[in-house]
N, C-alpha and C positions, 0 to 999 in steps of 0.2 A: 504493499500500500504504501503510495508516493504523498505525502504531506507536506512536501516543500512547494511553497507557492510560487509564481513566475514571479512575484516580487522577492521574494526572499534570493531567488537564483541571482536578479540583479543587484540584489546587497551580497552574494559571494563575492560575485565578480567585483563589486565596487571597491571591496575588501582587501581581496588579494587574487591572484591566479588559483585555478581550479587543483593544479597539481600540491601549491602549496596547502589548500584545505583539507586535502587527500592524506596528506604526509601528517596532520596535527591532531593530537588528541586533548580530551579535556578531563582533569582531573574533578571531579564532583562529591562535594561534601554534603551530605545529606541525612536526615532520619526517617526516611521510609523504608520500614524493614518490615513491616507486619505485611501477610500473603495480600490483602488487596491493594496496599500501597505500593507494595514489590510489581504487583502486576500493572500498575498505572504506568509506575516508571519503566518499563519493558516500553510501552510504546515510544518514550522520549528515545530510550536508547535504539530501538531498532531505527528508528526514523534517522536518526545521526548515523548509524552503521551504516545505513544505504547512501548517505551522501560519502563515505570512506573517514566518517572522524570517530577515531577510537573512544572509547569509555572509561576511563581509570575509576574505578568504583571506591568512594571514601564512606561506608555507611556507620553512622554513630548511633545505636538505639536510643530510645528516650521520645515519647511521643510529643511533648512539648517543646522539643529543642534544646533544653537548656545544656544537653550533655554535649550537643553538637557545636554550640557556642563555647563552652570551653576549650573543646579541642581545637576550635578555629583561633581562638584567642592565643594559645602556645604556639601553632603554625603559624601566624602571622610574627610573635614576637621571635621566633627563630629566624625570620626571612625566608619563609618558604610556605606562603599563601596559597591555595588553592585556585584553580582556575576559574571555577564558580562554585558557588554556594548556596543552599537553600537557605532564605532567610523571611523573618516573619517583622512587619512593623517598623517601629522605632530602632529596632536593631539596625536594619539597612541605613535609615538615615545618621544612626551615629557613626557607621563606618565609612559613609559617604562626608561626613564633616571633619574626619581623620585623613579624606584625600587618597583612601585605600582603592577606590573603587574605579573601574573603567567608565569610561562614557560610551554610550550608547545610541548618540543622536543619530548618527548617518543611518544605522539600521531602523530605529524609529522614523525618521522622515521618509525614510524609500517603503519603508510598512505601512503609514499612516497612522501610526498608534496613536498621537493627539487625540484623532475622531472617534474611536472606537472602544477607548479604556475608559471606565468612569471616574470623574474627577476623586471620588473616595479613594480608588486605589492609585492612581496619580500620585495624591498626595505622600503615598511613600516609595512610589516608583521613582519620584524626579528629587533631585537636590539642585539647591540654587537654578532651576530651572532644567538640568540637564537632565536626561533618561540614565540613570545608573544601576536597574534592574529591569527583568522581566518578567511580569506578572504571569505566572501558572494558572492559577484559578480564583476563583470566590469561596472561601468555605463560609458556612455558618455556624454558632455553636448552640445556639437555644432549640437544639431539635432532641424530642423522644422518640427511641426505637423501642417496638412491643413485638412481642411473639402474639401472634394472631390467634394460632390453634390454643393457646393457653389462655388468652382472655374469651374466645368464643367456647372453649369449654367449662369457662366458670360465668359464663354469661354476661360479662362487664361491655360496656360499650366503651368507645375511645375518649376517653375524659375531655369535656370541654372548658372547664372551670379547676381552679385549684382545688376546692373541695369535691370533685370529681374524682380527682387525680388522688387524693387521700383516702378515698373510699375505694379505689381499685385497688391501691397498694395495700391497704386493709385486709381486701377479700382475697388477694394473693397470699398474702402473708398467713391468712388463717387456713388455706388449702393446703401448708405444710411445703409451698416453693417460696422462691427468695422472690421478693415483691422487686426490689431496685439493684440490679448487677454494678457494681462500682470497682474502681480500683483504686486505692487508698495511695493517692499521689497529692500533693500539692496542685499541682496544673489541672489535675482533673477535678479535684474539688472547686477549685475557680473557674472551672467551666462550667460546673453545674450554677457556682454562684450567678454566673452572667445571665442565663435563663431565668433563677430564681427573681434577680433583682429585677429583671423585666417584667415579670408576672406579679412584682409588688406595686412598682409605681411607674412603669411605663419608660419610653424613652426620656421623658424630662426628666425624671428623678434620676436615672441611669447617666444621662450625658451631667447632671449637674454634680453627681456624687465619683464616678470614675473619669470624666473628661476633664471638667473644669476644677475637680477636687475641693469642692465647696463644704467648707467645713461643717454648713448647717446641713446639708445633704448628707455627709458623712455620719453625721451624729444624729440623725432625724429618728422618728419612730418608724419612718418608711423602713430605713436601714436595720432595726430592731427586726421587725416582721420578715426582714427577709433572711436575717439568724434563726431567726425562729424557725421559720421554714425548712431551713439547711438542719435544723435540729430534729424536726420531724422527717426529712429524706433520712440521715442516719438511722431513723431508727427501723428501716425497712431495707436496709441492707444485711448482707450474712455476716457471720464472724471472724471470714478470712479474707476479708475486702483489702486489709494491708497490706501496701507493696504492688498489688496485681497489675497488670499492665492491662492500658486501656481496651487492648483488642481480645485479651483473654474474657475481659466482662463481657465484651459484644459477643461471645462465643456462647457465655451463659445463658444469652437470649435466645441467639439462632439456636441452641440446643433445647431449648424450651427449660431450662434449669432454674430460668429467672424469666419474667414478665417485662421488665423496662430496662432500658439504660438512658440516662440524660448524658449527652455525647453530640458533638459536633457531627457535621453529615461525613466526614471521611469513616465514620462507622459504616455505612454504607456500603462503601468497598468489602468489607466483609462479608456482609452477607449475601452479596452479588458472587464474590469469590466462592463462599458456600452454596451457591446455586440457587438460591432463594429469590424469590420474587414479590414485588412491591403490593400491597393489597391484597395479595393470597396466601403468602407465609410469615410476611410483617406488615408494622403501621408503621409510617412517619410521620408526625404532626410537632405542632411548638408547644415548647413548655405551656401547659395548660395556664392562661392568664397573660400569655406574651404575644398571642396571634398579632399579627399586624406589626409588630416590630421584629427587626433582624439584628442581632450582634454578628460582625462579620470579621474575618481574617481572610488574607490573602498569600498563600505561598508565592515566593518569587526567588528567581534566580539571579542573584547580583555578580557580577563579573570582577573579579581583583584585577587591579592594572598590574599587567605583563608587559614585557618590552619584547618578547620573541613575535615576530611577525606572524609565524604559522599558528602561535597560540591565540593571537588575536583573530586571526581569521576564524579559526574553529569558535571563540566567543561568540563572533558576529553571529557565526552559521547558526552555532546553538540558540542565541536569543532569538533570532528570524522564524527559526524552527517552531520554538515554544510559542510564539506569535500568532501562527498561521492559523485561517481559523479551522482548517479542518485537523489539525492536530490539538487545537482547543476544545473541538468535539471529542476528536477518538481519546482523548486523556482524559477530561473530566467524566467521560460515561462510564468510565472503570471505575475512579477515582471517589467517586459520590459528590465530587463538587460540582459547580457550575463554573462557565467558561469566564475569563476576564477581557472577555470581548463582547461588546452589546449586539454584535452582527452576526454570531452563531444561531443559526437554525436549532430549534430542539427537536427535530425530528427524530434523532439518534438516541434521546433520553427516556429513561423508564418513567412512569409515575411520579415517584419522589424528585427525579431530578426536573421534571417538566413544573412540580410544584416549588421546588427550589428558586428555579428562573423568574416563575410567574412572581413570586413574592417578594423574591430581593428586589427585582424592577419595581413592583409596588411600594416597597419600602423607599428605596432611593426616590419616589416621584413624590411620596407623602413625607418626605424628612426623617422616615422612621428607620435608616440604615445606621447604625452606629457600631463603632470598630469594639473589637471583644478586648476587655479588660485582660481575660484569662490568658489571650497571646499576642499579646503587645501592641494593638493597634488604639488604644484607649490612653496610653500614659508610657513614658520610659521604663526601662529594664527595675529601676531603684524603687520604683513606685510601685509595680505592678509584683514586684517581689515582696515587698511592704504589706502587700494584700494578701499577697499568697500566704505569707507568715501567720497573719491572723485568721484567716479563713479555716487555715487547717488545722490549727490549733483548737478553733473551737468546734472544729468537726469532731476532732478528738477529744473533746471534752474537758478540756484543758480551761475553758470560758464558757460562763452563759452568757446569754444573747445580749444581756445588758453591759457586762463587761466588754464583750468583743467588741461592740460599738464604741466604748471608749477607746479601746487599744486600737480600732482602727483608725480613729481622727488623729491620735499620737503618732500611729508610725506613717500615715501619710505625709503628715505634718515635717515628720523627719527626715523623710526621702527624698523631698522635694530639694 
């Protein structure tokens, strides 16, 4: 399958001769190591292989990317940066501010990126007006994944409100199954927190608290209710949740050992990789109470500045390939995310994919699209990590909700 567009061919010619491109490799640092993620990444590997561009894989396991960023910092400090790195949000801008990233303006101009990439994504893909990364996708975090057979067996309808959701979890727990599959890692608890905060106060509250970092919102009754709801969720996870990887929690739902998982739409890739079909085997819906709002993050590949002409050409070809409409469709169909371009048709996407694309477009139009706190699109790493600490400490019983609110206000203030 040839995914490289005519414009992309022009980009490759613009950057260098074909023979140089063919001789080049890209070393790619990423954290896509689960089954569904690996299947999606193979779409990109195969596309580049078809152009004669070698792929040196550097996977660093860890669903939130924190371990990968630690490895990256060590590589850069040692003067040995990879040529391409998967990154999220403010991490991209921080590296750009250090002058470490390559300029992709030539590729972007030839491909017309400015016209097709949503402004919310461009805010993280550009620095000082220059393109410094290629968006691969748009994920959203406030999703619930449910095993349809388990719900049907217990006579549970898809929950529409928070109270419905709690009642559904109670019914599952009473049946002897795990109600909520969860992996006890800080980024996973923060991912749940994204959706729960939106369910409590909507986009206005979420924006004030996590993007504006308004102390009044951080210390509000709505924030206490958010922590109260997190405590409710904690009462429905199994005893062995601590340290579990997110995809293993997804497997619990896939296998019918658990009914629900709150996780970003990368979880859909695990269901698809297991041969499951949306609306037949599993359901996808927003965290009850948050419908109409979308918290997003976008995986992007940033290219580190290199001096070798062959490596530069390979980077340009990789960036152009990532942004081609056919690749955006093929990759995101497998990954569970939606395209980073607005002009990609939804024909190849399943029911959950079509739903995600429609809800993303509607949220963008209505002003209800917000950057995910949990995934580095609401605030910089220091603030994000401070929030992580409080959220996971509360989830593990170190604070009650009132204390967690106080700790959150202090932690964010100190981290700024």
